[in-house]
N, C-alpha and C positions, 0 to 999 in steps of 0.2 A: 207787916214786914218788919223784921228785926232791925235794930240799929246797926248791926254789923254786916248786914247784907249789902251786896254791890250789884247794881244793874249793869249788864254787859250789852252793848249795842250789837245789832245783827252784823255790821261790818267787821267789828273786832272779832266776833265769834268766827266768821269765815277765815280771817287771817290766822287765828290760832289753829284752826283745823288744818290749814295748808302747811303750817309749820310742823305740826305733829306728823303729817304724812311724809314730808321731806326728811324728818329725823329718822323715821322708821326705815325708809329706803336707804339712807346713808349707812345705817347700822347693818343692814343686810349685806350691802356691798362690801363694807369693811370686814365683816365676819367671813365672807366668801374669799376675800383676798388673803386672809390670815390662815385659812384652812389649807393644810398641805395636800397635794394631789400629784399624780403622774403627769409628765409632759403630754400635751395633746398629740395623738397619732401613734405613740409608742415607738419601739425600735424600727429603724429603717429596714424595709424589705429588700433583701439581697438574694433571694432564691427565686429561680424561674418557675413557671407553672409546670405542674405535673399532671399527667393523665390519671384520672381516678376511676373512669368507667367508659366502656365502649358498648355500643349497640350496633350489630350483634356482639355478643361476648366472644372473647378469644377462644378459638377451637370449637366454636359452636357450629352445628350443622343446621342450616335453615333452608327454607324453600326459596326458589328464585323470587326476587322482589324488585320493585321500582322505587321503593321508598329510600330515604336518606340514611346513610351511616351517621351515627352520632358519637362524637368524641368529647367527653366532659373533662374539665380541668378543676383543680382544687382552688382556683382563684380567678378573678376577672382577667380577661386577656385583651390585648390591644388589637385594634383593627388593622394595624400596620405590622408586617413582618420585619425582622431584622434585615433581610435581603429578599428581593423579589416581592411576591404577593402571597396571600394566604392560599390562593389557588395552586401555586407552585409548591406550597409547603406540605401538601398532602399528595402522596403517590399511591396509586392503586395498581396492583399487578395481579392478573392480567388486566390491561386497559383496552376497552372496546368502544369507547366514545369519549366525548368531551367531559371533563370533570368540572363541576361547579361546587364551590365552597361558600356556605352561608355562615356569617359570623353572629354568634350570640354572646351574651355577657360572660358566660363561663363554658361555652361549648362551641364546637364546630359541627355543622351538618353538611355532609358531603354526598352529592348525587353524581351519578355517571349516566351520561346519555345512553339510552337503550336499556338501562337497568342492569342488574346483576343476574347473569345468565345461569342456566342449570348446569350441573355436573362440572363445576369448576371450584378450585381452591383459590380464594382471594387473599392477598397479602397487602395490608394497609400500613403505610409508613408515614409518620408525622416527623418531618425534618425539624431539627433544633433551631428553627427560625421564628417559632411562635414565642411571643414575649408577653409579660404582664404590663400593667399600667405604669410600673416603675422602671420599664425598659430592661427588665431581667429576662433573658432568653432561657429556653429549655436547656438543660445540661447535656442531654443526649437524645438521639432519635428514639422514637417510640414506635413499636411495631406490634400488630396483632394479626391473627390469621383466622379465617372462618371458611366454611365450605357450603356450597349450594347442592351438595350431593356427591361430589367426588371424594375418593379416599385421600386423607391427608398423610401421604407417604413422606417420611423425612429424608429428603435428598437435598443436594446443594450443588450449584454451579457458581463458581466464584473466580476472581482473578484481579489483576491490576491493570489500570489504564494509564499508559505512559505517553508523553509527547515524543513523537518519532525523532524530532530534531535534537531536543535537549536531553532526552532520556529521563526527565523528571515526571513524577506522578501528577495526574490531573485531577484536581478536586472539583466536585460538582458536575462531572460529566454524566450525561444521560446514556444508559445502556439498555438496549431493547433486545428481546429474544423472541423470535417467531418460529413456529414449526416450519421446517423446510418443505416447500411445495404446497403449503396450505392455501386453499382458496377460501373465499367468503362462505362460511358454513351456513349462514342464515339468510344470505342474499340481501342483507341490510347495510352492507359496507362496514360492519363492525367486526373486524378480524381481531381476536384476542391477542394482545401484545404484552408480554411480560416486561416489566420496567424496574430498573434499579438506578440509584444515584450513587456515585462514588464519594467516599469520605475524604478526609484530609490527607490520607495516605494513598489516594487513588484506587482504593479497593471497592469492588462491587460484589454483590452476592444475590443469587436467586435461590429460593427455597420452596419446597413443596410443589415442584413442577411436574407435569405429566411426562411420562417416558417418551422419547423420540429424538429426532435430529433437529437441531435448532440453527438458525442463522442469527448471528450476533452482530449488532451495529452499535458502536459507541461514538458519541459526538458531543461537542460543546454547543449547547443550545443557546446561541447568542441572542436570537430574537424571541426565544421562549414560545415557539410555536409547536414544540414537541415533535418536530420533524427535522431530519438531517438535510441541510441545505448545502449547495455547492461551495459557498464561501466559508463554511465552518470546517473545523478540524474533525475528520471522520476516520474511523477504523472499522474494518469488517472482518469477521471470522466465523467459524462454525464449530459445533460441538454436539455430541450425542449424550443423552441422559438415560440412565436406567432407574428402576424404582427406588433403590437405596444407594445410588452413586453419590460420591463427592468428587467432582472434577474441577480442574483449574484451567482457565484459558486467559492469557494476557493479550491485550490489544494495544496497538500503537496508533496514535492519532496524527493525521497529516492533512493539510489543506490541499484540495484538488488543484492540479496544475496541468494544463494541456500544451504548454509551450516547451520547446526543446532547450536543453542547456547550451549556453554560448560561452566559449572561451574568451576571457576578458584580459588575460595577461599571462606572461611566462617569466618566472624568476630563475636565475642561474644559481643552483645550490652549490655546485662545483663544476669543474670542466667536463664532467661526464654525466651530470644529472640536471634535469630541468623540472621545475614545479609549475604545473599549469593551474591557473585560477579560473573558476567558472562562476557564472551568475546564478547558479542553482546548485542544490545539494545532490550528491550522488550516493547510491546505496553501497556501503562497504561490503555487503554480503554478496553482491553480484559481481563476479569477476569481469574485468574490462577486456574480455577476449575479443569483442567486436570492435574495439577502438583502433582506428588507424591514425598514425602520426608520421610526418615526414618533414625534414628540414631542406631548405634550398638556399643557395647563395649565388650571387652573380660573379664572384671572383675566386672562390675557393671551393674545394670538394666538401660537401656537407656530410657530416657523420650520419650513420644509419641509426635509427631508433630500434634498440634491441628488445626492450620490454616496456610495458605500461603497467604501473602499479598503483593501487590505492595507498593512501597515506599510511594506514595501519600496517600494511605489508612492508612498505618501505622502512618504517621505523623499526619493525622487527628485524629486518636485515641489518640495519645499522647497529642495533644492539647486539646481534649475534657476532658481528665483526669485532665490536669492542670486547666482547667476552673472549674471543679467540686471541686478541692481542694481549688481554690481561693474562690469559693462561700462558702465552709465550713469555711474557715478562716474568712470571712466577718461576718457570722452568729455568730461564737464564739466571735469575737471581739465586736460586738454589745451587746451581752449578758453581757460580762465582764464590758463594759463601763457603762451599766445601773446599774449594781450592785455597781460599784465604785461610781457613782453619788449618789446612795442611802446612802452608807456609809458616804460619805462626807457631805451630808445633815444632817446626824445624828451626825456629829462632829467627826467621826472616819476617820481622814485624813490618818493615818498610814495604816489602813485596806484598804482604797481606793487605796493608792499607791501600796500596795502589789498585789492587783488585776490587776492594770494597768501594773504591771511588767510581768504578765502572758499573756499579749496580744500577739497573734501569729505574727511572722514576716510576713509582707506582701510580697508575691511573686511579682516579677517584672512583670507587665502586658505587654503582647505582643502587638505590633503595630496592630491596626485594620485598615481596609480599603479594598482596592481592593485585591482580592486573588492573590497570587504569580503566574504569568503566567508560571513559570518554573515547577509548580507542575504537570501539565498534559503532560510534555514532556517525551519522552521515557527515561528510566533509564536502567542501567545495573545491577539491583539489585532486589532481592526478600527477603521478611522477613518471618521468621518462628517463630510462637508462640508455645512454648513448654508447655506440661502438668505438668512437674516437673522440678526442678532445675538441672542444670548440676553440676556434682561433680567437684570441683576444682582440677586441675592438673591431670585430668583423660582424656586420649585421646579417642575420639569417631570417628567413621567412618560414614560420612554422605553420603547417596546415594540419588540423585535427578533425576527425569525423567519426561517426558511429558511436557517439557518447549517449548513454541512457541516463536520465535523471532519476531522482528518488521516486517519482510517480510512475516510472516505467515508460516515459515518453522518450523515444529514440531519435536517431538522426541529428544529434547535437554535435556541436563543434564550432569551427571557424578558423580564421587565420590571424596570427599576431606576429609581431617582430620580436626576435631574440637577439640580445646583445650582451656578450661577455665583456665587461669594461676593462678587465685586466686581471692578472694574477692576484694583485692586492685586493681586488673586489670580490674574490671567491668567498662564499659563505657556507658553512656547514650547518647553519641553523635551518629549522624547518618552518616555512611560512605558516 
């Protein structure tokens, strides 16, 4: 052994080895921290999923089958829809059985009870409620069409679904179309029903439908049972379709009501006009020809009821009267202006000024243009035109009958008290 050699004990050797390992690990960590790299995850995903493939393919002609339809997306999708469920996110038209939707990582598999029958054109719609894992929903609905033997003739049946009371479009209403008089063709309870869902503007559309006469039913499916229930807003209509037709049918939704309208009060508009208030809406398109109304008093002769009018008709008469008065004012004004000019030309400025002072005050002209869409909406009022004035501070008993509500239920009416408080209480406003 050399004089410069050093003997290292086993314990010290182990300590040195541990130190070397720690040093190497620290170096690796520090070098990794110093190395520039992109932030983990990349840019935030703000785009909803898009359909990239369907089985069957769009416009494919296939044999009848019991297998599932497959709809593939470009990214992973969530098990939760933005509204409702994934079952309600997929619409199949015509529909002949319960629809089942199975969720995959990037796809939906859709089955229909009883399978896809022969000689039909099927239209599959994916509503924009499917979303990805970052809560981004589809931008627009996706639709594809395939056939099990029937010709894919390009026709269309479309329209708008409106609320009967408000006149506003109804989003998300379910619209069905069934062949008029169609019985169960296969004896299995599966009658094909064409289905569409309204968009944000209340618009529905059927395409590639067989020619024939259809019964249309639109409703707000509150309990999502795919059936129109009595407590839901419903509208019914009919339409015929040809091979290449494009037809439009609008429907109005209304909740079913079997009770008659009851008069709940009467307002004195003026000494010759009463406004009746009801607990139900009335159809402005149905003339109130069957309505009876009579006044009675214990101490004075009650005036006769000459006419019963809907609010729309009453307002039209008021406006026509105002127009007539405006025209008379204009004629009178033109005559006075001509006479004043003649006097001024003769040097009689004082006389001209006196005539000009007699000019009638111009009534404010009403805005002209498109008619008020609210005019034709159902109202809860009728107007009575009387043959004589109501005596002030004299109570009358008003009896009304034969009123038909918006649902077509007749025999409505009742009895209310009418009291004109005095001339100072007359009102020309419309309740």
